[in-house]
C-alpha positions as CSV (number, residue, x, y, z in Angstrom):
1,X,-32.3,-46.6,-91.0
2,X,-31.0,-49.7,-92.9
3,X,-33.6,-49.0,-95.6
4,X,-32.4,-45.4,-95.8
5,X,-28.8,-46.6,-96.2
6,X,-29.9,-48.8,-99.1
7,X,-31.7,-45.9,-100.8
8,X,-28.6,-43.7,-100.4
9,X,-26.4,-46.4,-101.6
10,X,-28.2,-46.6,-105.0
11,X,-28.3,-42.8,-105.6
12,X,-26.5,-42.0,-108.8
13,X,-26.2,-38.3,-109.3
14,X,-26.5,-37.1,-112.9
15,X,-26.8,-33.5,-111.8
16,X,-23.6,-32.2,-113.3
17,X,-22.9,-28.5,-113.5
18,X,-19.5,-28.2,-115.1
19,X,-17.3,-25.1,-114.8
20,X,-15.3,-24.5,-117.9
21,X,-12.3,-22.6,-116.5
22,X,-9.7,-23.2,-119.3
23,X,-9.7,-20.6,-122.1
24,X,-7.2,-19.3,-124.6
25,X,-6.5,-15.9,-123.3
26,X,-4.5,-13.4,-125.4
27,X,-6.5,-10.2,-125.3
28,X,-7.5,-8.8,-121.9
29,X,-11.0,-9.6,-120.7
30,X,-12.5,-6.7,-118.7
31,X,-15.8,-8.4,-117.8
32,X,-15.6,-10.5,-114.6
33,X,-17.1,-13.9,-114.7
34,X,-19.3,-14.6,-111.7
35,X,-20.5,-18.1,-110.7
36,X,-23.4,-19.3,-108.7
37,X,-22.6,-21.9,-106.1
38,X,-24.9,-24.9,-106.3
39,X,-25.2,-27.1,-103.2
40,X,-27.3,-30.3,-103.1
41,X,-27.7,-31.6,-99.6
42,X,-29.1,-35.0,-98.6
43,X,-29.8,-35.8,-95.0
44,X,-30.8,-38.9,-93.0
45,X,-31.4,-39.3,-89.3
46,X,-31.7,-42.0,-86.7
47,X,-32.5,-42.1,-83.0
48,X,-30.1,-43.7,-80.6
49,X,-29.6,-44.2,-76.9
50,X,-26.1,-43.8,-75.6
51,X,-25.4,-46.0,-72.6
52,X,-22.5,-44.7,-70.5
53,X,-23.2,-47.3,-67.9
54,X,-21.3,-49.9,-69.9
55,X,-18.9,-47.6,-71.8
56,X,-17.1,-44.4,-70.8
57,X,-16.3,-43.5,-74.4
58,X,-18.8,-43.8,-77.2
59,X,-18.2,-43.3,-81.0
60,X,-21.2,-42.3,-83.1
61,X,-20.7,-42.7,-86.9
62,X,-22.8,-41.2,-89.6
63,X,-24.4,-43.0,-92.5
64,X,-22.5,-44.2,-95.5
65,X,-21.8,-41.8,-98.3
66,X,-24.0,-42.1,-101.4
67,X,-22.3,-42.0,-104.8
68,X,-21.3,-38.6,-105.9
69,X,-21.7,-37.0,-102.5
70,X,-19.3,-36.5,-99.5
71,X,-20.1,-36.2,-95.8
72,X,-20.7,-32.6,-95.0
73,X,-21.1,-33.2,-91.2
74,X,-22.5,-35.6,-88.6
75,X,-24.6,-33.9,-85.9
76,X,-25.5,-35.5,-82.6
77,X,-28.5,-33.6,-81.1
78,X,-29.3,-34.0,-77.4
79,X,-32.9,-33.6,-76.6
80,X,-33.1,-31.0,-73.9
81,X,-29.4,-30.6,-73.7
82,X,-26.5,-33.0,-72.8
83,X,-25.8,-34.0,-69.2
84,X,-23.0,-32.0,-67.6
85,X,-20.8,-35.1,-67.3
86,X,-20.4,-35.5,-71.0
87,X,-17.3,-34.3,-72.8
88,X,-16.9,-34.0,-76.6
89,X,-13.6,-35.8,-77.7
90,X,-13.8,-35.9,-81.5
91,X,-15.7,-33.1,-83.0
92,X,-15.4,-29.8,-85.0
93,X,-18.0,-27.6,-83.3
94,X,-20.7,-27.6,-80.7
95,X,-23.9,-25.8,-80.2
96,X,-24.3,-24.4,-76.7
97,X,-27.2,-22.7,-74.9
98,X,-26.6,-21.1,-71.5
99,X,-23.8,-23.5,-70.6
100,X,-25.4,-26.7,-71.9
101,X,-24.4,-28.5,-75.0
102,X,-27.3,-29.0,-77.3
103,X,-25.5,-30.6,-80.2
104,X,-22.0,-31.8,-81.3
105,X,-21.0,-31.6,-85.0
106,X,-18.1,-33.3,-86.8
107,X,-17.1,-33.0,-90.5
108,X,-15.0,-36.2,-90.4
109,X,-18.1,-38.4,-90.3
110,X,-17.7,-39.5,-86.6
111,X,-18.4,-37.9,-83.2
112,X,-16.8,-39.3,-80.1
113,X,-18.2,-38.5,-76.7
114,X,-16.6,-39.4,-73.3
115,X,-18.2,-39.5,-69.8
116,X,-16.7,-37.7,-66.8
117,X,-18.6,-39.3,-63.9
118,X,-21.9,-39.7,-65.8
119,X,-23.0,-43.3,-66.1
120,X,-26.6,-43.1,-67.3
121,X,-28.3,-43.2,-70.7
122,X,-28.8,-40.4,-73.1
123,X,-31.3,-40.3,-76.0
124,X,-29.9,-38.6,-79.1
125,X,-30.8,-37.8,-82.7
126,X,-28.0,-38.4,-85.2
127,X,-28.3,-36.5,-88.4
128,X,-25.9,-37.1,-91.3
129,X,-25.6,-34.5,-94.0
130,X,-24.2,-35.2,-97.4
131,X,-23.3,-32.5,-99.9
132,X,-22.3,-32.1,-103.5
133,X,-21.1,-28.7,-104.6
134,X,-20.8,-27.4,-108.1
135,X,-20.5,-24.0,-109.9
136,X,-22.5,-22.6,-112.7
137,X,-21.4,-19.5,-114.6
138,X,-23.9,-16.7,-114.5
139,X,-24.9,-15.9,-118.1
140,X,-28.0,-13.8,-118.5
141,X,-30.5,-13.4,-115.7
142,X,-31.6,-17.0,-115.0
143,X,-29.9,-19.9,-113.2
144,X,-31.5,-23.3,-113.8
145,X,-30.9,-26.5,-111.7
146,X,-32.4,-29.8,-112.6
147,X,-33.2,-32.1,-109.6
148,X,-35.3,-34.6,-111.5
149,X,-32.7,-37.4,-111.0
150,X,-33.9,-37.7,-107.4
151,X,-37.5,-38.6,-108.5
152,X,-38.6,-42.0,-107.1
153,X,-35.8,-42.5,-104.7
154,X,-38.0,-41.8,-101.6
155,X,-35.3,-39.6,-100.0
156,X,-36.7,-37.9,-96.9
157,X,-34.7,-34.7,-97.4
158,X,-33.2,-33.2,-100.5
159,X,-32.3,-29.5,-100.3
160,X,-31.1,-27.2,-103.1
161,X,-29.2,-24.1,-102.2
162,X,-28.0,-21.4,-104.6
163,X,-25.5,-18.8,-103.4
164,X,-24.4,-15.6,-105.1
165,X,-21.3,-13.6,-104.2
166,X,-22.1,-10.6,-101.9
167,X,-20.0,-8.3,-104.1
168,X,-21.5,-9.6,-107.4
169,X,-23.9,-7.2,-109.1
170,X,-26.7,-9.7,-108.9
171,X,-29.5,-10.4,-106.5
172,X,-32.4,-12.9,-106.3
173,X,-35.5,-11.6,-108.0
174,X,-37.6,-14.7,-108.2
175,X,-37.7,-18.5,-107.9
176,X,-39.8,-20.8,-110.1
177,X,-40.6,-24.4,-109.2
178,X,-40.7,-27.4,-111.6
179,X,-44.3,-26.5,-112.7
180,X,-43.5,-22.8,-113.1
181,X,-45.0,-21.9,-109.8
182,X,-43.8,-18.7,-108.1
183,X,-42.1,-19.9,-104.9
184,X,-41.8,-16.4,-103.6
185,X,-45.6,-16.2,-103.4
186,X,-46.5,-15.9,-99.7
187,X,-49.7,-18.0,-100.0
188,X,-47.7,-20.8,-101.6
189,X,-45.0,-20.6,-98.9
190,X,-47.7,-20.8,-96.1
191,X,-49.3,-23.8,-97.9
192,X,-45.9,-25.6,-98.0
193,X,-44.9,-24.6,-94.5
194,X,-42.3,-22.4,-92.9
195,X,-38.7,-22.7,-94.0
196,X,-39.5,-25.1,-96.9
197,X,-38.4,-22.1,-99.0
198,X,-35.8,-19.7,-97.6
199,X,-34.3,-16.8,-99.4
200,X,-32.6,-13.4,-99.2
201,X,-31.0,-11.2,-101.9
202,X,-28.0,-13.5,-102.2
203,X,-29.3,-17.0,-101.3
204,X,-32.1,-19.4,-102.2
205,X,-32.7,-22.6,-100.3
206,X,-35.5,-25.0,-101.2
207,X,-36.5,-28.4,-99.7
208,X,-37.1,-30.0,-103.1
209,X,-38.3,-33.2,-101.5
210,X,-41.4,-31.3,-100.4
211,X,-41.8,-28.9,-103.3
212,X,-41.1,-31.5,-106.0
213,X,-38.3,-32.7,-108.2
214,X,-37.6,-31.1,-111.6
215,X,-36.1,-27.9,-113.0
216,X,-35.8,-24.9,-110.7
217,X,-35.2,-21.4,-112.1
218,X,-33.7,-18.6,-110.0
219,X,-34.3,-15.3,-111.6
220,X,-31.7,-12.6,-111.1
221,X,-31.7,-8.8,-111.0
222,X,-28.5,-7.2,-112.3
223,X,-27.0,-3.8,-111.4
224,X,-24.5,-2.2,-109.1
225,X,-27.3,-1.6,-106.5
226,X,-27.4,-5.3,-105.9
227,X,-23.9,-5.5,-104.3
228,X,-23.6,-6.2,-100.6
229,X,-20.5,-5.9,-98.4
230,X,-18.9,-9.1,-97.1
231,X,-18.4,-7.7,-93.6
232,X,-21.2,-5.5,-92.1
233,X,-22.7,-4.2,-89.0
234,X,-26.4,-5.2,-88.9
235,X,-28.7,-3.4,-86.5
236,X,-32.2,-4.4,-85.5
237,X,-33.8,-1.1,-84.6
238,X,-36.1,-0.5,-81.7
239,X,-39.1,-2.7,-82.3
240,X,-42.6,-1.5,-82.9
241,X,-45.7,-3.1,-81.3
242,X,-49.0,-2.3,-82.7
243,X,-52.3,-3.9,-83.7
244,X,-54.2,-4.1,-87.0
245,X,-58.0,-3.9,-86.6
246,X,-60.3,-6.5,-88.0
247,X,-60.8,-6.5,-91.8
248,X,-58.2,-3.8,-92.4
249,X,-54.6,-3.4,-93.2
250,X,-51.6,-1.2,-92.3
251,X,-48.5,-0.2,-94.2
252,X,-45.2,0.4,-92.3
253,X,-42.2,2.2,-93.9
254,X,-38.6,2.1,-92.9
255,X,-37.4,5.5,-91.7
256,X,-34.2,6.9,-92.9
257,X,-31.1,6.2,-90.8
258,X,-28.0,8.3,-91.7
259,X,-25.1,6.3,-92.9
260,X,-27.0,3.1,-93.0
261,X,-28.7,1.0,-95.8
262,X,-32.1,-0.6,-95.4
263,X,-32.6,-4.3,-95.5
264,X,-36.2,-4.7,-94.4
265,X,-38.2,-5.9,-91.4
266,X,-38.6,-8.9,-89.1
267,X,-42.4,-9.2,-88.8
268,X,-44.2,-11.2,-86.2
269,X,-48.0,-11.4,-86.2
270,X,-49.9,-13.2,-83.5
271,X,-53.2,-13.5,-81.8
272,X,-54.7,-15.1,-78.7
273,X,-58.5,-15.3,-78.7
274,X,-61.5,-17.4,-77.8
275,X,-62.9,-19.7,-80.5
276,X,-61.6,-22.1,-83.1
277,X,-58.2,-21.6,-84.6
278,X,-58.1,-19.2,-87.5
279,X,-55.2,-17.1,-88.8
280,X,-56.2,-15.5,-92.0
281,X,-53.6,-12.8,-92.4
282,X,-51.2,-11.7,-95.1
283,X,-47.8,-10.0,-95.1
284,X,-46.7,-8.2,-98.3
285,X,-43.4,-6.6,-99.3
286,X,-40.9,-6.5,-102.1
287,X,-39.9,-10.0,-101.1
288,X,-41.5,-11.8,-98.2
289,X,-40.2,-15.0,-96.7
290,X,-42.4,-17.1,-94.4
291,X,-40.1,-18.5,-91.8
292,X,-41.9,-19.5,-88.6
293,X,-45.3,-20.8,-87.4
294,X,-46.8,-22.1,-84.3
295,X,-50.5,-22.6,-83.4
296,X,-52.6,-24.4,-80.9
297,X,-56.3,-24.8,-80.0
298,X,-57.0,-25.6,-76.4
299,X,-59.7,-25.7,-73.7
300,X,-59.5,-23.9,-70.4
301,X,-61.5,-26.1,-68.0
302,X,-61.8,-26.3,-64.2
303,X,-62.7,-29.1,-61.8
304,X,-66.3,-29.3,-63.0
305,X,-68.7,-27.7,-65.4
306,X,-69.6,-25.1,-62.8
307,X,-67.6,-22.9,-65.0
308,X,-68.1,-24.2,-68.5
309,X,-64.9,-24.8,-70.6
310,X,-63.6,-22.0,-72.7
311,X,-62.3,-22.9,-76.2
312,X,-59.2,-20.8,-76.9
313,X,-56.5,-20.6,-79.6
314,X,-53.2,-18.9,-80.2
315,X,-51.1,-18.6,-83.3
316,X,-47.8,-16.9,-84.1
317,X,-46.3,-16.3,-87.6
318,X,-42.9,-15.0,-88.5
319,X,-41.8,-13.4,-91.7
320,X,-38.7,-11.6,-93.1
321,X,-39.8,-8.8,-95.4
322,X,-37.2,-7.2,-97.7
323,X,-37.5,-3.7,-99.0
324,X,-38.5,-0.2,-97.7
325,X,-42.1,-1.0,-96.8
326,X,-44.3,-3.9,-95.5
327,X,-48.1,-4.2,-95.5
328,X,-50.0,-6.4,-93.0
329,X,-53.5,-7.4,-94.1
330,X,-55.9,-8.7,-91.4
331,X,-58.8,-10.7,-92.8
332,X,-59.9,-11.9,-89.4
333,X,-63.0,-10.7,-87.5
334,X,-60.8,-9.6,-84.6
335,X,-57.7,-7.5,-84.1
336,X,-54.3,-9.0,-84.5
337,X,-51.0,-8.0,-82.9
338,X,-47.9,-7.0,-84.9
339,X,-44.3,-6.7,-83.8
340,X,-41.9,-5.2,-86.3
341,X,-38.2,-4.9,-86.1
342,X,-36.6,-2.6,-88.8
343,X,-33.2,-3.9,-90.0
344,X,-30.3,-1.8,-91.4
345,X,-26.7,-2.5,-92.3
346,X,-23.4,-0.8,-93.2
347,X,-20.0,-2.0,-94.2
348,X,-17.3,-2.3,-91.5
349,X,-13.9,-3.7,-91.0
350,X,-10.5,-4.1,-92.6
351,X,-9.3,-7.3,-94.2
352,X,-5.9,-8.6,-93.1
353,X,-4.0,-11.8,-93.9
354,X,-5.3,-13.3,-90.6
355,X,-8.9,-12.2,-91.0
356,X,-11.1,-9.2,-90.4
357,X,-10.6,-6.5,-87.9
358,X,-13.7,-4.4,-87.1
359,X,-14.0,-1.6,-84.6
360,X,-17.5,-1.0,-83.2
361,X,-18.4,2.2,-81.5
362,X,-21.4,3.0,-79.2
363,X,-22.1,5.9,-81.5
364,X,-22.9,3.5,-84.3
365,X,-25.3,1.3,-82.4
366,X,-26.4,3.3,-79.4
367,X,-30.1,3.7,-80.3
368,X,-30.6,0.2,-81.8
369,X,-32.3,-2.6,-79.9
370,X,-29.7,-5.1,-81.0
371,X,-26.7,-5.3,-83.3
372,X,-24.6,-8.0,-84.9
373,X,-21.2,-8.1,-86.6
374,X,-21.8,-10.3,-89.7
375,X,-19.1,-11.7,-91.9
376,X,-19.6,-13.8,-95.1
377,X,-16.6,-15.1,-97.0
378,X,-16.0,-16.8,-100.4
379,X,-15.6,-20.5,-100.7
380,X,-11.8,-20.3,-100.6
381,X,-11.9,-19.0,-97.0
382,X,-13.0,-20.5,-93.7
383,X,-13.9,-18.6,-90.6
384,X,-12.3,-20.3,-87.5
385,X,-13.0,-18.0,-84.5
386,X,-14.1,-14.6,-83.2
387,X,-12.2,-12.6,-80.6
388,X,-14.3,-10.0,-78.7
389,X,-12.9,-6.7,-77.2
390,X,-13.1,-8.2,-73.8
391,X,-10.8,-11.1,-74.8
392,X,-13.5,-13.8,-75.1
393,X,-12.6,-16.3,-77.9
394,X,-15.6,-17.9,-79.6
395,X,-14.2,-21.0,-81.3
396,X,-15.7,-24.3,-82.2
397,X,-19.2,-22.8,-81.4
398,X,-21.6,-23.4,-84.3
399,X,-24.5,-21.9,-82.4
400,X,-23.9,-20.2,-79.1
401,X,-26.1,-18.5,-76.5
402,X,-24.5,-17.5,-73.2
403,X,-24.8,-15.1,-70.3
404,X,-23.4,-11.7,-71.1
405,X,-23.4,-8.4,-69.2
406,X,-26.5,-9.2,-67.2
407,X,-28.4,-10.5,-70.3
408,X,-27.4,-13.0,-73.1
409,X,-25.4,-13.0,-76.2
410,X,-25.8,-15.1,-79.3
411,X,-23.2,-16.1,-81.9
412,X,-23.2,-18.4,-85.0
413,X,-19.9,-19.5,-86.5
414,X,-20.0,-21.5,-89.7
415,X,-17.1,-22.0,-92.2
416,X,-18.6,-19.6,-94.7
417,X,-20.3,-17.0,-92.5
418,X,-20.5,-15.9,-88.9
419,X,-22.4,-13.4,-86.7
420,X,-21.8,-12.2,-83.2
421,X,-24.1,-10.0,-81.1
422,X,-22.4,-6.8,-80.1
423,X,-25.5,-5.2,-78.5
424,X,-28.6,-6.6,-76.8
425,X,-30.8,-4.0,-75.2
426,X,-28.7,-2.0,-72.8
427,X,-25.8,-4.4,-72.9
428,X,-23.1,-3.2,-75.4
429,X,-19.5,-4.3,-76.0
430,X,-17.8,-1.8,-78.2
431,X,-14.2,-1.9,-79.3
432,X,-12.2,-4.1,-81.7
433,X,-13.5,-7.5,-82.9
434,X,-11.2,-9.9,-84.7
435,X,-12.7,-12.5,-87.0
436,X,-10.0,-15.1,-87.7
437,X,-10.1,-16.5,-91.2
438,X,-8.1,-19.1,-93.0
439,X,-7.7,-18.4,-96.8
440,X,-6.7,-21.2,-99.1
441,X,-4.4,-19.8,-101.8
442,X,-5.6,-19.3,-105.3
443,X,-3.8,-21.8,-107.5
444,X,-3.5,-20.8,-111.2
445,X,-2.1,-23.3,-113.6
446,X,-0.8,-22.0,-116.9
447,X,-0.7,-24.4,-119.8
448,X,0.4,-24.0,-123.5
449,X,-1.7,-24.7,-126.6
450,X,-1.1,-28.4,-126.2
451,X,-1.9,-28.5,-122.5
452,X,1.6,-28.8,-121.2
453,X,2.5,-26.7,-118.1
454,X,4.4,-23.5,-118.5
455,X,7.1,-22.8,-116.0
456,X,8.3,-19.3,-115.2
457,X,5.1,-17.3,-115.8
458,X,5.0,-14.1,-113.7
459,X,1.5,-14.1,-112.4
460,X,0.0,-10.9,-110.8
461,X,-3.3,-10.5,-109.1
462,X,-4.7,-7.1,-108.4
463,X,-8.0,-6.2,-106.7
464,X,-9.0,-5.8,-103.0
465,X,-5.4,-6.8,-102.3
466,X,-2.4,-7.6,-104.5
467,X,-0.4,-10.7,-104.9
468,X,2.3,-12.1,-107.3
469,X,4.0,-15.4,-107.9
470,X,6.0,-17.3,-110.5
471,X,4.7,-20.6,-111.9
472,X,6.8,-23.7,-111.1
473,X,7.6,-26.8,-113.1
474,X,4.0,-27.9,-112.8
475,X,2.8,-24.6,-114.3
476,X,1.1,-23.6,-111.1
477,X,1.4,-20.1,-109.5
478,X,0.2,-19.9,-105.9
479,X,-1.4,-16.5,-105.1
480,X,-2.4,-15.5,-101.6
481,X,-5.5,-13.5,-101.3
482,X,-7.2,-12.4,-98.1
483,X,-10.1,-10.2,-99.1
484,X,-13.3,-10.8,-101.1
485,X,-13.8,-9.0,-104.3
486,X,-13.1,-8.8,-108.0
487,X,-9.5,-9.4,-109.1
488,X,-7.6,-8.9,-112.3
489,X,-5.2,-11.7,-113.1
490,X,-2.3,-11.3,-115.6
491,X,0.4,-13.7,-116.7
492,X,3.6,-12.4,-118.3
493,X,6.0,-14.9,-120.0
494,X,9.1,-14.3,-122.1
495,X,8.3,-10.6,-122.5
496,X,4.6,-11.1,-123.6
497,X,1.3,-11.0,-121.8
498,X,-0.1,-14.5,-122.3
499,X,-3.0,-14.3,-119.9
500,X,-5.3,-11.5,-118.8
501,X,-8.7,-12.1,-117.2
502,X,-11.0,-10.6,-114.5
503,X,-12.0,-13.1,-111.8
504,X,-15.4,-12.5,-110.3
505,X,-16.0,-15.5,-108.1
506,X,-13.1,-17.0,-106.1
507,X,-13.8,-20.6,-106.6
508,X,-12.3,-23.3,-104.3
509,X,-10.6,-25.2,-107.1
510,X,-7.5,-24.9,-109.3
511,X,-7.9,-22.4,-112.2
512,X,-6.4,-23.7,-115.4
513,X,-5.6,-21.1,-118.2
514,X,-4.8,-22.3,-121.7
515,X,-2.4,-19.7,-123.1
516,X,-1.3,-18.7,-126.6
517,X,2.1,-20.3,-126.2
518,X,3.6,-22.4,-129.1
519,X,6.7,-24.2,-130.4
520,X,8.8,-22.8,-133.2
521,X,11.0,-25.2,-135.1
522,X,13.7,-23.4,-137.3
523,X,15.6,-25.4,-139.9
524,X,18.7,-23.8,-141.4
525,X,19.8,-25.0,-144.9
526,X,22.3,-24.1,-147.6
527,X,21.5,-23.1,-151.1
528,X,21.2,-26.7,-152.2
529,X,18.7,-27.5,-149.3
530,X,21.3,-29.4,-147.2
531,X,21.1,-28.8,-143.4
532,X,23.7,-26.6,-141.8
533,X,25.0,-27.7,-138.4
534,X,26.2,-25.2,-135.9
535,X,24.4,-22.1,-137.1
536,X,23.2,-19.7,-134.3
537,X,19.5,-18.9,-134.4
538,X,18.3,-16.0,-132.3
539,X,14.7,-15.1,-131.8
540,X,13.5,-11.8,-130.1
541,X,10.3,-9.9,-129.6
542,X,9.3,-6.4,-128.7
543,X,9.0,-7.4,-125.0
544,X,12.7,-7.6,-124.6
545,X,12.9,-11.4,-124.8
546,X,15.8,-13.0,-126.7
547,X,16.8,-16.6,-127.0
548,X,19.6,-18.2,-129.0
549,X,20.2,-21.8,-130.0
550,X,22.6,-23.7,-132.3
551,X,21.3,-26.0,-135.0
552,X,21.8,-29.7,-134.6
553,X,23.0,-32.3,-137.1
554,X,19.7,-32.0,-138.9
555,X,20.0,-28.2,-139.1
556,X,17.2,-27.6,-136.7
557,X,16.8,-25.4,-133.6
558,X,13.6,-26.0,-131.6
559,X,12.3,-23.1,-129.5
560,X,9.8,-24.4,-127.1
561,X,6.9,-22.5,-125.5
562,X,7.2,-19.1,-127.2
563,X,4.4,-16.7,-126.5
564,X,2.3,-15.7,-129.6
565,X,3.9,-12.5,-130.8
566,X,5.9,-11.0,-133.7
567,X,9.5,-12.2,-133.7
568,X,12.7,-11.2,-135.4
569,X,14.7,-14.3,-136.4
570,X,18.4,-13.9,-137.0
571,X,20.6,-16.7,-138.3
572,X,24.4,-16.4,-138.0
573,X,26.7,-18.9,-139.6
574,X,30.4,-18.0,-139.5
575,X,30.6,-14.8,-141.5
576,X,27.1,-15.2,-143.1
577,X,24.0,-13.5,-141.4
578,X,20.3,-13.4,-142.4
579,X,17.3,-11.8,-140.7
580,X,13.6,-12.2,-141.1
581,X,10.3,-11.6,-139.2
582,X,7.5,-13.9,-138.2
583,X,4.2,-13.6,-136.4
584,X,3.7,-16.7,-134.3
585,X,0.1,-17.8,-133.9
586,X,0.4,-21.5,-133.8
587,X,3.0,-24.3,-133.6
588,X,5.1,-23.6,-136.7
589,X,8.0,-25.2,-138.7
590,X,10.0,-22.8,-140.9
591,X,13.1,-23.2,-143.1
592,X,15.6,-20.5,-143.6
593,X,17.9,-20.7,-146.6
594,X,21.2,-19.0,-145.9
595,X,22.2,-19.1,-149.6
596,X,25.5,-20.8,-148.8
597,X,26.8,-22.7,-151.9
598,X,30.2,-24.0,-150.7
599,X,33.0,-23.2,-148.2
600,X,36.6,-22.3,-149.0
601,X,39.2,-23.0,-146.4
602,X,40.4,-19.9,-144.5
603,X,37.8,-17.8,-146.4
604,X,34.7,-19.7,-145.1
605,X,31.2,-20.0,-146.6
606,X,30.5,-18.6,-150.1
607,X,26.9,-17.7,-151.0
608,X,25.3,-18.0,-154.4
609,X,25.3,-14.2,-154.7
610,X,29.0,-14.1,-153.8
611,X,29.7,-16.8,-156.3
612,X,27.8,-14.9,-159.0
613,X,29.6,-11.7,-158.0
614,X,32.9,-13.4,-158.0
615,X,32.2,-14.9,-161.4
616,X,31.4,-11.5,-162.9
617,X,34.5,-9.9,-161.4
618,X,36.6,-12.7,-162.9
619,X,35.2,-12.1,-166.4
620,X,35.8,-8.4,-166.1
621,X,39.3,-8.9,-164.8
622,X,40.1,-11.3,-167.7
623,X,38.6,-8.9,-170.3
624,X,40.6,-6.0,-168.9
625,X,43.8,-8.1,-168.7
626,X,43.6,-9.4,-172.3
627,X,42.4,-6.1,-173.6
628,X,45.5,-4.2,-172.2
629,X,47.8,-6.9,-173.4
630,X,46.4,-6.7,-177.0
631,X,46.8,-2.9,-176.9
632,X,50.4,-3.2,-175.9
633,X,51.1,-5.7,-178.6
634,X,49.5,-3.4,-181.2
635,X,51.5,-0.4,-179.9
636,X,54.8,-2.3,-180.1
637,X,54.1,-3.4,-183.6
638,X,53.5,0.1,-184.7
639,X,56.8,1.2,-183.3
640,X,58.6,-1.6,-185.0
641,X,57.1,-0.6,-188.4
642,X,58.4,2.9,-188.1
């Protein structure tokens, strides 16, 4: 364990998948940007013995965090279940089977357990999980992740998980390993072992410490048919038991189920027979995941050789087969047994600010063998509990199996997804289920062309639900969403649309938008270029925005954070007025010449044009005056001569 801590201590993660969220947004973007969530998980474990004979309260701490990672959770696993006298004190969730605690989990990095009358020792396995999450924009039909930085560090467990939004028009179509090998190939999966590679249409999880370090490629299929609901009723139909004869194969097809969508099959193949262990079978479908295996070779032997020993074997293999059909190929020399469970789903429930409300009716699930309510939420949400129609509250239960209506019920509650059994055989609990969900608000920060926050932006979000808010002094508008889906975000500021984008993935981080917002510096001068103090400058746009300022001693009026648009600029100085237009596309300094040449007391400013006009009028007046006078003089002279 100390060696492991040393190894983890020198891990330096160079796997950086940046998400570029800032963009200059002027024109609306109608194409949603979806992201793939990338989780790298490291884990380490140690075996301890808890001695409650000397202590009544014991704290179990996880391993130290390696650089670049944070503690995801510490899990204390009780082999065979915890004694009844133990009580979890500091924890986030437990796993429970038929009333016995099987594990205790804490996301703080520490689990505290107390004894209530138990004074013995308890062997436990302590697993510490470390996680680093990043986001990668989906561009094209491939997602690549490089894990080569872990090469040579001798880490026992490094897992890569890629997650797609349920409502995104993408699904997993293939997975390639570092050498280009097809990790969806069933033969390769069986060679590596069950659960080394796990996948479904929206998730891929690979134990890269077993497959190998390097570049992994997840191939995607794109189209509306790849969307899945975030809340669904999943039924496991009446199972089929049959056999496949030696050296033959059988194909099984999903039958139609009105109002339901097909997912695929749970396939279990098995055999118990005399002789050495052999399990040469193959399961083929659109996508087949090898998830379980157990096998043993054994002798049946009595007290003596009166009855000679019989060599026997058994094996069981489990698969999840996606698609409409599955083929089971038996290459053995004896028959094998097959158990198939057809699986269907349909969307259910209504999203509310407190969570999901789903009403389940017996008519929906009456002829199914079992049924589950399944909810999967984006990263900005966290599932906290489930309330059943009977009033039972399942909270703090990571994995739960308990007695229920004469049989048993299972439930799994994780922060990002949850499932609760609503039917098991003849036991059914119909009615209204409540899945309580905490949604972190979507924080959008609006900044101008220089990166300064913009206060007063009217932000609106429309999609599965609607929300609106106004950005504060920090430029942040806080928008409350409570339903998964694609949202259109707009920002209106000073009469102009400064941001418009379509959000595909709701990422658990602040979204910063760089907006086309600029400064306009207007300088007002006279005809000789000297600044004019006290002039009123008014800017206005077609969105109804108007702002007025007076020029300072330098003749300037600075209009800060104006949206990029066409503006009318009007300057008024006493009785003089000028008007012009400007299209603002960047920070800009402009000078407006009023034409003022000088000022006359009582009359006010006189422009150059007025001066010229005044000069012409004076010349004309003088000419007329002297012309009339000369005429009069000539007329008098003529009279005097007569």
